[in-house]
N, C-alpha and C positions, 0 to 999 in steps of 0.2 A: 424756616425761621426758628423753630424750635427745637431745643439741645436735644439730640440724640441720646447722648450720654446720661442726659437728667432723665430723660424718657426711660433710660434700659434699667437705670440705677434704684430710683422709685418702684417702678414694677416691682422688679427683683424685690425689694425690701417690703412690700405690700405681699407679694405672693408668699413669700415666708413668713410674715405677721400671719396671714390669714391660715396657713398651713402649720405653723408650728407654734402659733399665738403669742399674742404682741408681748407679752411678758416675758417671750424665753428670754435666751442670751444670743442666740442665733439672730435674733430679729435686733438684738439690740445692736449687734458686728452690721448686721446690712444696715441699717439706718445710719451709723457712724458713717457709713464707707459711701452710704448716699451723699452724705452728707460733703464729705470730703471731696466727690467728684462734682458734685453744683458748686461748692466754694472756688476748688482749681477754678472749673470751668468761667467763672464768673468772676474771680479777680485775677489771677497769676496768667491764665492763656490769654486774658484779655490785658495785665500789663507788655506783657510781651508783645501782641500785637499793635501795642502803642508806641511802643519802643520801636519796631520794626517800620512803623510809617514814620516816623521821625527819624530814622536813618535812612530811609528812603530820600526823604527830602532834603537831608543832606549831600547825600549821594548825587543828588540832580543838580545842587551848587557848584558842585567838584566836577559834573559831567560840562561845566560847563567853560570852564576853566582849563581840566585836566582831561586826558584820554584815560580813563579808568573803563573796566567792564561791567556792562550795563545790568547785568542782572539784579534784581532786585528782590528784595526777602518777602516772604511771606508775609501778609497784614492782616487777615482774619484769622487768627489762631481762636481767638475765647468770643465768649457769647457776653450777651447783654442779661442782665437781671430779668428781665421780661421773656428773653428768649428760656434761660434756665428756668422761669419757672413753669411756662408752657410746655416745656420738656416734660416737667416733674406732674404736670397737671396730665396729661399724656398719658404717662406712664401708668399713672392709679388710674385711669377711667380703663385703659387695657386691662392693667391685671385687675378690675372689678370684674370686666366682662369674661375673663377668662376664668374666672372663680364663680361666675354665675352659671355660665356654659356647664361646667365641670358638674357642679350642682344639680343642674338639669339633667345631668346625665348624657349631654352631647361631647360626642369624641370628638376630641383637639389633636393631630399628629397622626402616626402610624395607629395601624388596630390593632 
């Protein structure tokens, strides 16, 4: 359900903000990148999925009268705003958990 892309970029932006400071230019760049990815996931890719659904309906009507290839287009290309939001929430929570683990001295990854 949640957008993995949104989770990844929001977690990345948070991690960069926590590491370099939320006033840093690198955080601003990461935040801009996250916003572009989340906008793309909820609008551009979703619109392409809706267009694919409409084209598939048109093709179904043509199949009834003509012999054409029955290969359909992928319709599930984008995410709803809720899926993007939930992905963002998950990314932020995971970023906070990783940061808290580092602050507490827990080792994450290779030793």
